[in-house]
C-alpha positions in Angstrom: 5.7 43.6 97.1 1.8 44.0 97.9 -0.9 44.0 96.0 -3.4 47.0 96.4 -6.4 47.0 98.6 -9.8 45.9 97.0 -11.1 47.9 94.2 -14.4 49.2 93.4 -14.0 47.5 90.4 -13.8 44.2 92.5 -17.2 45.0 94.3 -19.1 46.4 91.4 -17.7 44.6 88.2 -19.9 47.2 86.0 -17.7 50.3 86.9 -16.1 51.5 83.7 -12.5 52.2 83.1 -9.2 50.2 84.2 -8.1 52.9 86.8 -10.4 51.8 89.5 -10.3 53.4 93.1 -10.2 51.6 96.1 -13.5 50.2 98.0 -14.2 51.3 101.4 -12.6 47.9 102.4 -9.9 48.2 100.3 -9.0 51.8 102.4 -9.2 49.7 105.6 -7.1 46.9 104.5 -4.4 49.5 103.5 -4.7 50.9 107.4 -4.3 47.4 108.5 -1.2 47.1 106.2 0.1 50.4 107.3 -0.2 49.5 111.3 1.3 46.1 110.8 4.5 47.3 108.6 5.1 50.2 111.3 5.0 47.6 113.9 7.0 44.6 112.6 9.0 45.6 109.7 11.5 48.6 108.8 10.9 50.0 105.5 13.1 52.4 104.0 11.3 53.3 100.5 8.1 52.9 98.8 7.5 52.8 95.1 3.9 52.4 93.8 1.9 51.9 90.5 0.5 55.1 89.1 -3.1 53.5 89.0 -5.2 54.9 91.8 -5.8 51.9 93.5 -2.1 51.0 94.1 -1.3 54.7 94.5 -3.8 55.2 97.4 -3.0 51.8 99.1 0.8 53.2 99.2 -0.2 56.5 100.6 -2.4 55.0 103.2 0.5 52.6 104.2 3.3 55.3 104.1 1.3 57.5 106.3 1.9 55.0 109.2 5.5 55.0 108.1 6.4 58.5 107.5 7.6 57.9 104.3 7.0 59.6 101.0 5.6 57.3 97.5 7.5 57.3 94.7 5.2 56.5 91.6 6.2 54.3 88.7 4.2 53.8 85.5 6.0 50.7 84.9 4.5 49.2 87.7 0.9 49.4 86.0 -1.2 46.4 85.6 -1.3 44.4 82.6 -4.3 45.8 80.3 -4.6 43.4 77.5 -5.5 40.1 78.8 -7.6 39.3 75.4 -4.7 39.4 73.6 -2.6 36.9 75.5 -1.2 35.9 79.0 1.9 34.0 80.1 2.2 30.6 78.4 0.7 27.7 80.6 3.1 24.5 81.3 3.5 21.6 79.2 2.0 19.6 82.3 1.8 19.6 85.9 5.3 17.8 86.1 6.8 19.8 83.2 7.1 23.5 83.7 8.6 24.2 80.2 6.2 26.5 78.5 3.6 25.0 76.2 4.0 27.6 74.0 5.8 30.9 73.2 4.8 33.9 75.0 2.2 36.3 73.3 4.3 39.6 72.0 1.7 41.8 74.5 2.6 39.3 77.3 6.3 40.0 76.1 5.9 43.5 76.2 4.3 43.5 79.5 7.0 41.3 81.1 9.9 43.6 79.5 8.1 46.6 81.4 8.4 44.7 84.7 11.5 43.6 84.4 12.8 47.2 83.7 10.9 48.4 86.6 12.5 45.9 88.7 15.9 46.4 87.3 15.5 50.6 87.8 14.3 49.8 91.4 17.3 47.6 92.3 19.6 49.4 90.8 18.4 52.8 92.8 19.1 51.4 96.0 21.8 52.5 98.4 23.5 49.5 100.3 20.9 47.2 101.9 17.5 48.6 102.0 13.9 47.5 102.3 11.5 48.6 99.5 7.8 48.1 99.6 6.4 47.9 96.0 2.7 48.4 96.0 1.3 47.2 92.7 -1.0 44.6 91.3 -1.7 41.0 91.2 -0.7 40.6 87.4 2.4 42.8 88.0 3.7 41.0 91.1 2.9 37.5 89.5 5.4 38.6 86.5 7.9 40.0 89.2 7.9 36.7 90.9 7.9 34.7 87.6 10.8 36.7 86.8 12.7 35.6 90.1 11.9 32.0 89.6 12.9 31.9 86.0 9.6 30.4 84.5 6.7 32.0 82.9 4.4 29.1 83.4 3.2 29.3 87.2 0.1 31.1 88.2 0.6 33.0 91.1 -2.6 34.8 92.5 -2.0 37.6 95.2 -4.7 38.3 97.7 -5.5 42.2 98.3 -2.9 43.7 100.6 -0.9 40.3 100.6 2.9 40.8 101.1 5.3 38.7 99.2 8.7 38.9 101.0 12.0 38.3 98.7 15.3 39.5 99.2 18.8 39.4 97.3 21.3 37.5 99.2 24.5 36.2 98.2 23.9 36.9 94.7 20.6 35.1 94.4 17.1 36.0 94.7 15.4 34.2 97.9 11.6 33.9 98.4 10.7 33.9 102.1 6.9 34.4 101.8 4.0 34.3 99.5 0.7 35.9 100.4 1.1 36.8 103.9 -2.2 38.4 105.2 -1.6 38.1 109.2 -2.3 41.9 109.2 -5.9 41.7 108.3 -8.9 39.6 110.0 -10.4 36.7 108.1 -13.2 38.7 107.2 -11.2 41.5 105.6 -9.2 39.2 103.4 -10.4 39.3 99.8 -9.3 38.2 96.3 
């Protein structure tokens, strides 16, 4: 999983609309990601959110891997933060949710779980998939994998989160890996 490159909204918070394009830096981050993956990983399939910041990140990255990009609207970012988000934990030591999930968060979580099931179900044998999405989307994916809605998982722009299905269980190998980016290009 990888979060899209820096968006114009992240630079100028006054831009209208949810579907913000990549900034100039965001495009450079995607190029660095593509070069890195071409050199160090074997990707078989690329799927991306239909929002333009994720789609363009995927297309730039795919140009280095000579792969097409499949778009999935279910990977879109959460759009209703003001109406509720994942519940917080009871305490730092008790991961049980302090409250029930809000209905809008539950709807988002169900959409992301559906996208994950469809993606995994469409694979043939052992394949490596690059899923280009959004911080909220990736956070929910990881919360689904660990079985708790309470952790807050932040994703840096073009950070890789590497997971695998092994021996009938999900294994999280790495979170927020950014070695493809020089320090000066790392953004949240």
